[in-house]
N, C-alpha and C positions, 0 to 999 in steps of 0.2 A: 443540388439535392432537390429531387422532385417529389411533390405530393406528401412530404413528411414535415411536420412542424414540431420543433422541440422548444420547450420553454423551461425557465428555472434551472434547477440542478441538472436535469438530463441534457440540457444544452451544452453543459461543460464537457460532455463526453467527446466533443469534437476537438477540444484543446490539445489533449495528449496525442491524438491522431495527427493533427496539424503539426505539432512540434516534431514528431518523428518523421513526417513527410519531408519537411525542410531539412531535418538533420541528415537524412539519407544522402543529401547532395553535398555535404560538407567533406572536405578532405580529412578533417580531424573528427570524424563522426564517432560519437560515444556509443551508439547502438544502431547498427544498420538492420533494417527489417523490410525485406522485399514485400512481405504480406501487406504492409501498410500501403504501399503504392498500389497494390491490387485492389484493396478496399476502396481507396480514393477513386480509382477508375470505375469500379463497379457501381458506386453510388453517385458518380458524376458530381463530386463535391467541389464547391467553390470555397477555397481556403484563403482567399485574398484578405479576409478580415483579420487574419493572424499576423502578428509581427514577429518574423524570424530574427535570429541574431540578437535576441533580447535576454535579459536576465530571467524572466519567467520561462522562456523557451528552454534555456539552459537548465533551469531548476527542474522542469518536467522531465527532461532527458536524463538527468542525474538520478532522479527518483525512480524512473523506469529501470535504469541500470541496477540500482541498489535492490529493487524488488526482485529483478531477475536473479541476482546473485543469491539472495536469501532463499528464493524458491528452489533454485538449483541445488543449493546445499542441503535443503530438506529432502528433495527427491533423490539425491545421491544416497542418503541413508534409508529412505523409504520409497523405492521406485514404483511400487504397486499401490500407490495411494489414490484416494479420491480427493480432488481439489475443487473447492467451491469458491468462485470468484464473485464477491458481492459488489453490486453496483458496477458491473463489468463494462457496460457500454459496448464499445467496439474494440475492446482489448484483444490484442493478437498474441498474448504471451503463450498461450497453449502451443502455438506453432514453433516458438523459440525453444521450448523445453525438450522436444524431440525424445520423449520417453514412451516406449512401446505400450506398456501395460497401464498407462495412466487413464483415469476417468476424470473428466473435467466438465463442470457445470458452470455456466455463466448465468448469473441472476441479475435481472434489471427490470425496470418498469415496463408494462405492456406496450407503452407508446414507443419504446425502443425496438421492439420485436420486428416490425417490418424492415427497419434498417438492417438489423442483425441477419435476418434470413435472406436478404438481398446480398449481403457481403460474404456470408459464410454458408457452408453446407454442414448440416447436422449429421452426426453418425454415432456409432456406439460409444465412441470415446469422448465426443465433443457435443454438448447439448446446451440449449438455451431454455430457461424457465422465466416466463414473464410474470414477475411479482416484485413487490417491494422487499428489500432485504430485511425490513423490520416486521414483516408479516411472518406468520408461522405455518401457513398452509402448504408451503413448498417443502417443508421439512420431510414429509413422508416420501418425497421423490428422491431423497438422498440416502444411499445405503449407509448403515451404521458400521462402517469399516473400522478395522483396528487402527488404520493409519488415515487420518482425516485432517486435511489442511484447509483453512479458510483464508482468503486473501481479500483485502479491502484497500485499494489504492485510491487516494483522494476522494473518499466517500464519507467516512465517519466524521471528518472535520466539518462537513456541511450540515451535520445534524447535532443537536445539543447533547450535552453530557448525559442527561437523563435517558435519552433515547439510546445512546451507546451502552449505558449500563443495562438497560432492559434487553437489548440485543444479546449481550453477553449472558445474562441470566437465562434467557429463552434457549440459547444454543446449549448451555450446560444442562438444562432440564431435559432436552431431547437427546443430546449426543454424549453426555457424561465426560468425555475427554477428547481433546483435539488440540491442534496447533493453530495459531492465528498470526498472520503477518499483516501489519497495517502501518500507516504513517501517522505521526502526530506532530503538531506544530508547537513551537514555543509561543509565548504571548506576543513577542515581536513579530514572529512569522505570520500569525493570524492578522495582525494589523497591516503588515506590508503586502500580504497576498490579497487582501481585500481592496488594496489600491490598484491592483492589476486591472486595467480597463476591460480586458476580455472577460474577466469574472464579473465585473460590474455590469457589463452589457447584458449578461444572462439573468440579472436580477437576483442572483444568489450570493451568499457570503459565508465565509468560514465562521463557525459558531463557537469554537472553544479550542483551548490549547493548554499546555502545562508549563509550569516553571522549571521542572526537572523531570526526567524520565521516570524516576522512582515514584512520582506521584500517580502513575498509572495503576499502581497496586491498590490505590484507594477505590478504583472502579469496581473491583471484584476480588474477594478473598482467594478465589481459585486461580488467579492470574499469576504466572511466574514469567519474568523476563529472561529469555535465553540469550538474546543477541541484539545488538543495535548497529545501525550504519548511518553515517552522516556524509555530508558533502565532502568528497575527497579533495585534498589540497591540489592535486594535479589538474583539476578542472578550473581552479581559480584564475589561471592564465586567460581564460575566455571571458572573464568578467570585464565590464567597462572599468576604466581607470579608477573612478570614484568608489565603485563597489569593491575593487581589489583592496584599496586603502581601508575601507570600512571593515572588510572581512579580516584584515590583518590585525586591527586593533580591537575589533568587536566580534569575537568568535560566534556570538549568539546570532549575528546576522547571517553568516555563512551557514550556520547550523540551525536555520530557522525551522527545518523539519528533520525528523528522524524516522527511519524505517525500523520497526521493532518486530522481532520474532518472539512470540509468547507461546506459552503452553497453558491450557486450562484443564483442570481435572477435579472431579468431585471426590477422588480418593483422598483420604486423610493422610 
């Protein structure tokens, strides 16, 4: 990667890209994505820092798959939606959705923009906005469509609970009603993920988790949980032996994160 420096949370955007790059070469690939290979080539990325065939790599791939499943289910019901991907980094999910009338906005910090514009081509369907997800200036660039979906994969967990609550409040103030798909960790998941050396090297850390999914309702009265997804049993076979045993007797370890599909509405 040339002439681009990433630090802190933005540096973690390379982790899911590296995870999928190595996953593409597996015979039991969870999610094959040719666009990932193209991005790595365009950016001339050195991904040797990443440890493939590890539990963190598997966890990232399962999470990507669960997010894809939830987004596809939503788009099946509302194919003419606007999707806003918060903290998108170099996410390639837009290309995997293959929906003709979809409008997709990737939101991430300005320092990510040179990378993004080297990797992707902006068009009427697919755009990048350089801003923090927690700012409000970019709101005016998003149409107030009847069907609006926000996505946040591996972002909210790096910001504290108060910031997350404020984000929900601001989005409600502007857009009134929308769907939001995001991931949340349990307390054990926060601790174990922060032990991941790749995350530690970035100088960032997960900030919060929940004891049970229902606790999310405490973040905002307008939040309704529609669906949840956890680590499927069929992928446990790829875990190291010790992790298999732990996941068998301690489901909270296997289910350290949950992908949650929620709806927000100011309607009473």
